[in-house]
PyMOL Python script that loads the backbone (N, CA, C, O; Angstrom):
from pymol import cmd

cmd.read_pdbstr("""\
ATOM      1  N   MET A   1     115.521 115.346  75.801  1.00  0.00           N
ATOM      2  CA  MET A   1     115.125 113.993  76.350  1.00  0.00           C
ATOM      3  C   MET A   1     113.662 112.568  75.425  1.00  0.00           C
ATOM      4  O   MET A   1     112.546 112.862  74.997  1.00  0.00           O
ATOM      5  N   SER A   2     114.354 111.124  75.439  1.00  0.00           N
ATOM      6  CA  SER A   2     112.679 110.497  74.756  1.00  0.00           C
ATOM      7  C   SER A   2     112.869 109.843  75.455  1.00  0.00           C
ATOM      8  O   SER A   2     113.850 109.171  75.774  1.00  0.00           O
ATOM      9  N   THR A   3     110.666 110.120  76.240  1.00  0.00           N
ATOM     10  CA  THR A   3     111.086 108.768  76.592  1.00  0.00           C
ATOM     11  C   THR A   3     109.954 108.165  75.908  1.00  0.00           C
ATOM     12  O   THR A   3     109.462 108.818  74.989  1.00  0.00           O
ATOM     13  N   ALA A   4     109.337 106.762  76.266  1.00  0.00           N
ATOM     14  CA  ALA A   4     107.530 105.811  76.349  1.00  0.00           C
ATOM     15  C   ALA A   4     107.669 105.193  77.638  1.00  0.00           C
ATOM     16  O   ALA A   4     108.565 104.863  78.414  1.00  0.00           O
ATOM     17  N   LEU A   5     106.318 105.171  77.542  1.00  0.00           N
ATOM     18  CA  LEU A   5     105.596 104.440  77.812  1.00  0.00           C
ATOM     19  C   LEU A   5     104.559 103.216  77.256  1.00  0.00           C
ATOM     20  O   LEU A   5     103.492 103.089  76.654  1.00  0.00           O
ATOM     21  N   LEU A   6     105.662 102.381  77.904  1.00  0.00           N
ATOM     22  CA  LEU A   6     104.934 101.342  78.042  1.00  0.00           C
ATOM     23  C   LEU A   6     104.335 100.854  79.021  1.00  0.00           C
ATOM     24  O   LEU A   6     104.601 101.193  80.174  1.00  0.00           O
ATOM     25  N   GLU A   7     103.231  99.788  78.648  1.00  0.00           N
ATOM     26  CA  GLU A   7     102.113  99.096  79.373  1.00  0.00           C
ATOM     27  C   GLU A   7     101.931  97.583  79.097  1.00  0.00           C
ATOM     28  O   GLU A   7     101.644  96.908  78.108  1.00  0.00           O
ATOM     29  N   ILE A   8     102.340  97.246  80.927  1.00  0.00           N
ATOM     30  CA  ILE A   8     102.269  95.891  80.313  1.00  0.00           C
ATOM     31  C   ILE A   8     100.483  94.865  81.278  1.00  0.00           C
ATOM     32  O   ILE A   8      99.788  94.870  82.294  1.00  0.00           O
ATOM     33  N   PRO A   9     100.660  94.225  80.005  1.00  0.00           N
ATOM     34  CA  PRO A   9      99.447  93.519  81.060  1.00  0.00           C
ATOM     35  C   PRO A   9     100.318  92.684  81.713  1.00  0.00           C
ATOM     36  O   PRO A   9     101.480  92.460  81.374  1.00  0.00           O
ATOM     37  N   THR A  10      99.510  92.053  83.018  1.00  0.00           N
ATOM     38  CA  THR A  10     100.265  91.421  84.395  1.00  0.00           C
ATOM     39  C   THR A  10      99.154  90.621  85.219  1.00  0.00           C
ATOM     40  O   THR A  10      98.089  90.332  84.673  1.00  0.00           O
ATOM     41  N   SER A  11      99.288  90.445  85.881  1.00  0.00           N
ATOM     42  CA  SER A  11      97.756  90.102  86.561  1.00  0.00           C
ATOM     43  C   SER A  11      98.613  90.389  88.021  1.00  0.00           C
ATOM     44  O   SER A  11      98.095  90.853  89.037  1.00  0.00           O
ATOM     45  N   ASP A  12      99.736  90.082  87.906  1.00  0.00           N
ATOM     46  CA  ASP A  12     100.489  90.382  89.208  1.00  0.00           C
ATOM     47  C   ASP A  12     101.647  92.060  89.754  1.00  0.00           C
ATOM     48  O   ASP A  12     102.688  92.042  90.410  1.00  0.00           O
ATOM     49  N   PRO A  13     101.084  93.002  89.298  1.00  0.00           N
ATOM     50  CA  PRO A  13     102.130  94.206  89.854  1.00  0.00           C
ATOM     51  C   PRO A  13     103.065  94.188  90.012  1.00  0.00           C
ATOM     52  O   PRO A  13     103.853  94.913  89.405  1.00  0.00           O
ATOM     53  N   ASP A  14     103.417  93.294  90.959  1.00  0.00           N
ATOM     54  CA  ASP A  14     104.772  93.398  92.012  1.00  0.00           C
ATOM     55  C   ASP A  14     106.046  92.329  91.142  1.00  0.00           C
ATOM     56  O   ASP A  14     107.276  92.362  91.172  1.00  0.00           O
ATOM     57  N   SER A  15     104.845  91.231  90.240  1.00  0.00           N
ATOM     58  CA  SER A  15     106.021  90.684  88.781  1.00  0.00           C
ATOM     59  C   SER A  15     107.114  91.779  88.549  1.00  0.00           C
ATOM     60  O   SER A  15     108.318  91.875  88.788  1.00  0.00           O
ATOM     61  N   VAL A  16     106.215  92.506  88.014  1.00  0.00           N
ATOM     62  CA  VAL A  16     107.863  93.734  86.359  1.00  0.00           C
ATOM     63  C   VAL A  16     108.477  93.793  86.779  1.00  0.00           C
ATOM     64  O   VAL A  16     108.586  94.170  87.946  1.00  0.00           O
ATOM     65  N   ARG A  17     109.458  93.349  85.849  1.00  0.00           N
ATOM     66  CA  ARG A  17     111.068  93.631  86.253  1.00  0.00           C
ATOM     67  C   ARG A  17     112.059  93.337  84.945  1.00  0.00           C
ATOM     68  O   ARG A  17     112.357  92.290  84.370  1.00  0.00           O
ATOM     69  N   ALA A  18     112.492  94.929  84.702  1.00  0.00           N
ATOM     70  CA  ALA A  18     113.265  95.148  84.033  1.00  0.00           C
ATOM     71  C   ALA A  18     115.015  94.908  84.255  1.00  0.00           C
ATOM     72  O   ALA A  18     115.688  95.413  85.153  1.00  0.00           O
ATOM     73  N   ASP A  19     115.510  93.980  83.147  1.00  0.00           N
ATOM     74  CA  ASP A  19     116.836  93.848  82.806  1.00  0.00           C
ATOM     75  C   ASP A  19     117.152  93.085  84.115  1.00  0.00           C
ATOM     76  O   ASP A  19     118.204  93.192  84.744  1.00  0.00           O
ATOM     77  N   GLY A  20     115.605  91.932  84.592  1.00  0.00           N
ATOM     78  CA  GLY A  20     116.251  91.342  86.502  1.00  0.00           C
ATOM     79  C   GLY A  20     115.907  91.447  87.061  1.00  0.00           C
ATOM     80  O   GLY A  20     115.409  90.527  87.710  1.00  0.00           O
ATOM     81  N   ALA A  21     115.802  92.985  87.454  1.00  0.00           N
ATOM     82  CA  ALA A  21     115.749  93.510  88.898  1.00  0.00           C
ATOM     83  C   ALA A  21     113.768  93.836  88.441  1.00  0.00           C
ATOM     84  O   ALA A  21     113.041  93.584  87.480  1.00  0.00           O
ATOM     85  N   PRO A  22     113.585  94.645  90.062  1.00  0.00           N
ATOM     86  CA  PRO A  22     112.052  95.260  90.069  1.00  0.00           C
ATOM     87  C   PRO A  22     112.893  96.555  89.430  1.00  0.00           C
ATOM     88  O   PRO A  22     114.110  96.731  89.390  1.00  0.00           O
ATOM     89  N   VAL A  23     111.759  97.432  88.924  1.00  0.00           N
ATOM     90  CA  VAL A  23     111.803  97.850  88.366  1.00  0.00           C
ATOM     91  C   VAL A  23     111.814  99.411  89.147  1.00  0.00           C
ATOM     92  O   VAL A  23     112.612 100.313  88.891  1.00  0.00           O
ATOM     93  N   ALA A  24     110.998  99.446  89.894  1.00  0.00           N
ATOM     94  CA  ALA A  24     111.660 100.275  90.822  1.00  0.00           C
ATOM     95  C   ALA A  24     112.974 101.164  90.855  1.00  0.00           C
ATOM     96  O   ALA A  24     113.989 100.472  90.767  1.00  0.00           O
ATOM     97  N   GLY A  25     113.135 102.117  90.929  1.00  0.00           N
ATOM     98  CA  GLY A  25     114.002 102.874  91.035  1.00  0.00           C
ATOM     99  C   GLY A  25     115.177 101.992  90.546  1.00  0.00           C
ATOM    100  O   GLY A  25     116.227 101.860  91.174  1.00  0.00           O
ATOM    101  N   ARG A  26     114.807 101.219  88.996  1.00  0.00           N
ATOM    102  CA  ARG A  26     116.420 100.403  87.783  1.00  0.00           C
ATOM    103  C   ARG A  26     116.129 102.049  87.172  1.00  0.00           C
ATOM    104  O   ARG A  26     115.084 102.692  87.068  1.00  0.00           O
ATOM    105  N   PRO A  27     117.824 102.443  86.770  1.00  0.00           N
ATOM    106  CA  PRO A  27     118.458 103.258  85.159  1.00  0.00           C
ATOM    107  C   PRO A  27     117.273 103.498  84.453  1.00  0.00           C
ATOM    108  O   PRO A  27     116.368 102.725  84.137  1.00  0.00           O
ATOM    109  N   GLY A  28     117.375 104.297  84.324  1.00  0.00           N
ATOM    110  CA  GLY A  28     116.106 105.079  83.262  1.00  0.00           C
ATOM    111  C   GLY A  28     115.330 104.413  83.240  1.00  0.00           C
ATOM    112  O   GLY A  28     115.387 103.593  82.324  1.00  0.00           O
ATOM    113  N   VAL A  29     114.004 104.314  84.302  1.00  0.00           N
ATOM    114  CA  VAL A  29     112.580 104.237  84.510  1.00  0.00           C
ATOM    115  C   VAL A  29     112.092 105.129  85.487  1.00  0.00           C
ATOM    116  O   VAL A  29     112.388 104.953  86.668  1.00  0.00           O
ATOM    117  N   LEU A  30     111.286 106.184  85.082  1.00  0.00           N
ATOM    118  CA  LEU A  30     111.568 107.135  85.153  1.00  0.00           C
ATOM    119  C   LEU A  30     110.025 107.430  86.126  1.00  0.00           C
ATOM    120  O   LEU A  30     109.931 108.391  86.889  1.00  0.00           O
ATOM    121  N   GLY A  31     108.945 106.451  85.921  1.00  0.00           N
ATOM    122  CA  GLY A  31     108.498 106.215  86.690  1.00  0.00           C
ATOM    123  C   GLY A  31     107.058 104.568  86.355  1.00  0.00           C
ATOM    124  O   GLY A  31     106.730 103.949  85.342  1.00  0.00           O
ATOM    125  N   VAL A  32     106.650 104.494  87.772  1.00  0.00           N
ATOM    126  CA  VAL A  32     105.162 103.046  87.136  1.00  0.00           C
ATOM    127  C   VAL A  32     104.326 104.271  87.858  1.00  0.00           C
ATOM    128  O   VAL A  32     104.285 105.346  88.456  1.00  0.00           O
ATOM    129  N   GLU A  33     103.698 103.126  87.255  1.00  0.00           N
ATOM    130  CA  GLU A  33     102.117 103.141  87.804  1.00  0.00           C
ATOM    131  C   GLU A  33     101.468 102.309  87.421  1.00  0.00           C
ATOM    132  O   GLU A  33     101.688 101.565  86.465  1.00  0.00           O
ATOM    133  N   PRO A  34     100.080 102.344  88.521  1.00  0.00           N
ATOM    134  CA  PRO A  34      98.911 101.033  88.401  1.00  0.00           C
ATOM    135  C   PRO A  34      98.140 101.693  86.334  1.00  0.00           C
ATOM    136  O   PRO A  34      98.293 102.668  85.599  1.00  0.00           O
ATOM    137  N   ALA A  35      97.544 100.673  86.316  1.00  0.00           N
ATOM    138  CA  ALA A  35      96.847 100.624  84.564  1.00  0.00           C
ATOM    139  C   ALA A  35      95.827  99.898  84.278  1.00  0.00           C
ATOM    140  O   ALA A  35      95.437  98.783  84.626  1.00  0.00           O
ATOM    141  N   ALA A  36      95.465 100.685  83.608  1.00  0.00           N
ATOM    142  CA  ALA A  36      93.826  99.293  83.308  1.00  0.00           C
ATOM    143  C   ALA A  36      94.056  97.764  83.898  1.00  0.00           C
ATOM    144  O   ALA A  36      93.456  97.180  84.800  1.00  0.00           O
ATOM    145  N   VAL A  37      94.963  97.407  83.196  1.00  0.00           N
ATOM    146  CA  VAL A  37      95.045  95.457  82.810  1.00  0.00           C
ATOM    147  C   VAL A  37      97.023  96.074  83.518  1.00  0.00           C
ATOM    148  O   VAL A  37      97.557  96.523  82.504  1.00  0.00           O
ATOM    149  N   GLY A  38      97.834  96.173  84.468  1.00  0.00           N
ATOM    150  CA  GLY A  38      98.441  96.296  85.112  1.00  0.00           C
ATOM    151  C   GLY A  38      99.330  97.097  85.534  1.00  0.00           C
ATOM    152  O   GLY A  38      99.199  97.725  86.585  1.00  0.00           O
ATOM    153  N   VAL A  39     100.754  97.210  84.467  1.00  0.00           N
ATOM    154  CA  VAL A  39     101.572  99.256  84.814  1.00  0.00           C
ATOM    155  C   VAL A  39     101.558  99.359  84.357  1.00  0.00           C
ATOM    156  O   VAL A  39     101.069  98.536  83.583  1.00  0.00           O
ATOM    157  N   ALA A  40     102.092 100.646  83.867  1.00  0.00           N
ATOM    158  CA  ALA A  40     102.786 101.133  82.678  1.00  0.00           C
ATOM    159  C   ALA A  40     103.993 101.907  83.186  1.00  0.00           C
ATOM    160  O   ALA A  40     104.423 102.333  84.258  1.00  0.00           O
ATOM    161  N   LEU A  41     104.191 101.894  82.431  1.00  0.00           N
ATOM    162  CA  LEU A  41     106.453 102.339  82.377  1.00  0.00           C
ATOM    163  C   LEU A  41     106.873 103.069  82.005  1.00  0.00           C
ATOM    164  O   LEU A  41     106.412 103.201  80.871  1.00  0.00           O
ATOM    165  N   ARG A  42     107.984 104.216  82.317  1.00  0.00           N
ATOM    166  CA  ARG A  42     107.458 105.522  81.997  1.00  0.00           C
ATOM    167  C   ARG A  42     109.259 105.601  81.697  1.00  0.00           C
ATOM    168  O   ARG A  42     110.271 105.589  82.398  1.00  0.00           O
ATOM    169  N   LEU A  43     108.854 105.707  79.867  1.00  0.00           N
ATOM    170  CA  LEU A  43     110.911 104.517  80.260  1.00  0.00           C
ATOM    171  C   LEU A  43     111.859 106.148  79.400  1.00  0.00           C
ATOM    172  O   LEU A  43     111.309 107.160  78.965  1.00  0.00           O
ATOM    173  N   ALA A  44     113.816 105.727  79.434  1.00  0.00           N
ATOM    174  CA  ALA A  44     113.598 106.714  78.733  1.00  0.00           C
ATOM    175  C   ALA A  44     114.631 105.672  78.192  1.00  0.00           C
ATOM    176  O   ALA A  44     115.088 104.630  78.662  1.00  0.00           O
ATOM    177  N   SER A  45     114.883 106.577  76.643  1.00  0.00           N
ATOM    178  CA  SER A  45     115.225 105.445  75.918  1.00  0.00           C
ATOM    179  C   SER A  45     116.741 105.177  76.243  1.00  0.00           C
ATOM    180  O   SER A  45     117.692 105.774  76.748  1.00  0.00           O
ATOM    181  N   GLY A  46     116.339 103.479  75.458  1.00  0.00           N
ATOM    182  CA  GLY A  46     117.555 102.785  75.892  1.00  0.00           C
ATOM    183  C   GLY A  46     116.690 101.826  75.999  1.00  0.00           C
ATOM    184  O   GLY A  46     115.460 101.785  76.009  1.00  0.00           O
ATOM    185  N   ARG A  47     117.803 100.803  76.105  1.00  0.00           N
ATOM    186  CA  ARG A  47     117.028  98.856  75.522  1.00  0.00           C
ATOM    187  C   ARG A  47     116.873  98.421  76.523  1.00  0.00           C
ATOM    188  O   ARG A  47     117.628  98.597  77.479  1.00  0.00           O
ATOM    189  N   TYR A  48     115.623  97.603  76.521  1.00  0.00           N
ATOM    190  CA  TYR A  48     115.482  96.850  78.319  1.00  0.00           C
ATOM    191  C   TYR A  48     114.321  95.428  78.277  1.00  0.00           C
ATOM    192  O   TYR A  48     113.112  95.218  78.183  1.00  0.00           O
ATOM    193  N   THR A  49     115.561  94.715  78.410  1.00  0.00           N
ATOM    194  CA  THR A  49     113.647  93.649  78.908  1.00  0.00           C
ATOM    195  C   THR A  49     113.231  93.204  79.967  1.00  0.00           C
ATOM    196  O   THR A  49     113.905  92.629  80.822  1.00  0.00           O
ATOM    197  N   VAL A  50     111.667  93.518  80.001  1.00  0.00           N
ATOM    198  CA  VAL A  50     110.644  93.812  80.860  1.00  0.00           C
ATOM    199  C   VAL A  50     109.931  92.367  80.339  1.00  0.00           C
ATOM    200  O   VAL A  50     109.744  92.213  79.132  1.00  0.00           O
ATOM    201  N   SER A  51     109.656  91.628  81.018  1.00  0.00           N
ATOM    202  CA  SER A  51     108.731  90.673  81.873  1.00  0.00           C
ATOM    203  C   SER A  51     107.427  91.209  83.511  1.00  0.00           C
ATOM    204  O   SER A  51     107.121  92.341  83.887  1.00  0.00           O
ATOM    205  N   ALA A  52     107.078  90.116  83.961  1.00  0.00           N
ATOM    206  CA  ALA A  52     105.957  90.100  84.278  1.00  0.00           C
ATOM    207  C   ALA A  52     105.351  88.844  84.109  1.00  0.00           C
ATOM    208  O   ALA A  52     105.659  88.018  83.250  1.00  0.00           O
ATOM    209  N   ALA A  53     104.384  88.723  85.056  1.00  0.00           N
ATOM    210  CA  ALA A  53     103.542  87.447  85.232  1.00  0.00           C
ATOM    211  C   ALA A  53     102.213  87.660  84.078  1.00  0.00           C
ATOM    212  O   ALA A  53     101.597  88.703  83.860  1.00  0.00           O
ATOM    213  N   ALA A  54     102.037  86.452  83.510  1.00  0.00           N
ATOM    214  CA  ALA A  54     101.411  86.646  82.245  1.00  0.00           C
ATOM    215  C   ALA A  54      99.414  86.842  83.180  1.00  0.00           C
ATOM    216  O   ALA A  54      98.866  86.269  84.121  1.00  0.00           O
ATOM    217  N   PRO A  55      98.991  87.976  82.182  1.00  0.00           N
ATOM    218  CA  PRO A  55      97.676  88.125  82.656  1.00  0.00           C
ATOM    219  C   PRO A  55      96.838  86.929  82.756  1.00  0.00           C
ATOM    220  O   PRO A  55      96.978  85.904  82.089  1.00  0.00           O
ATOM    221  N   GLY A  56      95.760  87.207  83.851  1.00  0.00           N
ATOM    222  CA  GLY A  56      95.063  85.662  84.566  1.00  0.00           C
ATOM    223  C   GLY A  56      96.045  84.062  85.120  1.00  0.00           C
ATOM    224  O   GLY A  56      95.680  82.946  85.492  1.00  0.00           O
ATOM    225  N   ALA A  57      97.675  84.852  84.878  1.00  0.00           N
ATOM    226  CA  ALA A  57      97.873  83.890  85.724  1.00  0.00           C
ATOM    227  C   ALA A  57      97.948  83.139  87.374  1.00  0.00           C
ATOM    228  O   ALA A  57      97.239  83.823  88.112  1.00  0.00           O
ATOM    229  N   ALA A  58      98.067  82.917  87.519  1.00  0.00           N
ATOM    230  CA  ALA A  58      97.907  82.163  89.084  1.00  0.00           C
ATOM    231  C   ALA A  58      99.785  82.666  90.307  1.00  0.00           C
ATOM    232  O   ALA A  58     100.896  82.143  90.215  1.00  0.00           O
ATOM    233  N   THR A  59      99.303  83.827  91.275  1.00  0.00           N
ATOM    234  CA  THR A  59     100.483  84.587  91.816  1.00  0.00           C
ATOM    235  C   THR A  59     100.684  83.767  93.150  1.00  0.00           C
ATOM    236  O   THR A  59     101.588  84.068  93.930  1.00  0.00           O
TER     237      THR A  59
END
""", "prot")
cmd.dss("prot")
cmd.show_as("cartoon", "prot")
cmd.util.cbc("prot")
cmd.orient("prot")
């Protein structure tokens, strides 16, 4: 299985969404970890639409 590590810069880690829903427990999301500038997602191969609050955005 191919995987990817996607680092999402965000000021609000809880704002990270994959396909419109919180990333934790989403199909294909193998891991969610804190990163220096936000969140790191370990993803199985596939297509995802990812969104998050912009870095420095008021939450």
